[in-house]
C-alpha angles and dihedrals in degrees: 000000000000116000111241123189120210123229088258090092095227119177112231135198112195119181116188123188113166104295094344122090144151129210122197126186124204111173125202097215104025145342139271113230111196113204111158136025144170143185119239118180105315094334129093121206124207116191139176133107138303115226112216108198092183091072100019093242142104136215138194109278130187144182127200111199127191125215093271094054096257111139149185120213132193142181116219111206093151096172093309128124095208136004149140138200114250108170141022137180129190123244090194093230096086092274129102137202112227139182130204134181114227147165136206094203118096094203099038124114089196133088100217097170136060116205117203122186148155114237128194126212090271087056092244116153106241098175133000146169139180130217124191125217112257129229134296084032116079106185146019118237123237097250119085134157130199135195141162114245130213091274093056092253125138114244119194127186121191136162124251131193140195090207137060107301100251139116094278097048121110112244132198127187133250125193124204127194120199136177127234092279093052093254111151113248099178147315140214135195124219124196116233107221094183120094088233131045113200104162103195104166144350124206143171111240111233120250091013140078090232130108132216126215119200126203146058097312142105093014104105098227093053092245119150107265148160111249117201121208130176129239091275092051095254117150115254108169144320119224119193120222094222131045138137092277095058095052128151085032088070107150106156090205120219130186095012121197122184117227099186146317115243093190136335092291106033130064144156122238138181119210147145123249135191090213106090139166094231138027092291112130093213131013131201113229140181117205140186109212139186119211140167129196090245099030141074122268113256126199111229098177138348146181126203117210101199143127124201099234098056143060106238125204128176115224111276096228126048104334102167133060120185110206102163139323092288099037120063118148121203129175135207138163130214130223123189090188121024092203096046104037098169117129109023138156124244119199138197114202127200115211136171130222091270089060092249118149111243099173149328133221118201128204105203114179142150092255140058111278121184124181105218102178142011122202130174125246129221092256098052097267127109141235120222121199124191150125132278112199126185134159093282112029145022113219128191110215129196112186132178116217125192122214094241091059091070103032116118102205124158110279121196119195115248092246091060104047090133093061121111115200130197124177119194149220098021115200089040130196101186124344121034115202119204113194112196114186116222092010112163116180141112096223139012132195118220120193123190122206131185120231093273093054100259112144108231102168138025123181137171110218132190105215122234102220103307095337129104114187125192129185108226099170091115093060121098120241113279147083120306140177124220130202125198117205123191122176090350092303125116104238100176140007116187145141135250137176122233111210 
């Protein structure tokens, strides 16, 4: 794919290394804010809005990137004064269906129109339509979600408000159904009876014609819940995640993102929770849950990705991508101080279907870095898109990560290829024994790290024959990595679970 620069005179840094690459945008007269993305065939789309400071406005902006990191980018003004992309879904033929909120009024604080279109990899508009918000509503909200139903129709849900579109406004929901040429087939409004309306995700429930909404909406108390609606967008039921019967599995989920449905009752979800095992103010979690339209939500399995010296947040957009049973990517970012977020650490975790941690990649920099979206790539890797903000610039970054970059397999130094290593018991409650065949040394250094890379123990050990023993009873429950160093060489890097 030929690289084409827009007339916006953006400066670009593109680093290509085999199938790994990174794209950074630094604009001269504004910034690109990527918010949603999706893979289609061998292409990956990155969409958001382009802020134009020269005219105090912003427009929908998109990149389409091929597997080598070559890209096409485009600004979509399309007779609008202001607008931004807010949802995308793959058509699996290289094209995508997108939505964007927009306005034609220079002075308006409202987004009175919703633009829906099909784009190809050259970012041409193949089909499109507009719908306007109806009275008494005045504006669409920023958050929208799109899927393809069992009939091959596009279904879009977006919030609408009668007030100024801000945090304190009351929002209801509107559902649109469109055919493959973006012609509107029908729509339906739903009253939001909750005092909040955080619309986190929207999915089709497998083996049914029903949909599920996730967020703090519909349920009267404002609790996070799953809301079931039928194929015609009629309300069925709303089931909260937390109630007195699920304690102590109280999670109060925030910023939920669905990884996948296994069947009509079981699904995987990423979230952040204020209920933590340590002093962390927020913790990133992945859960497997069972639910029924008339039943409580039950936690089947979970993993907490937290460390006790940080404030963890999961990304507030799509923070989980399920590739296969051994490849699940999940992002989070850490803040030590919510009011002074620079610098911070962003993290990309690799999990399997049993919610076991396989690896973690950290992005530690002297700036604020937030991962806004994860999407899979054709070869089993992932693309992360986010923002890097320092005192001078705001950069949009799109980075391809391969699975082997974040794996934490056992690594033996070249000088010790004849060594056989066994660590037991694992999981361990107190003493971990590491049996290293043919080990010859007077002293070994063992360092213990938590899953985010913080060193929490360092011990010098004199081996007894081939055996190194380490008392871990002081460690909290969780997943750790250990590193053995002999004569300034890393002999072994591996993982254990403290129970």
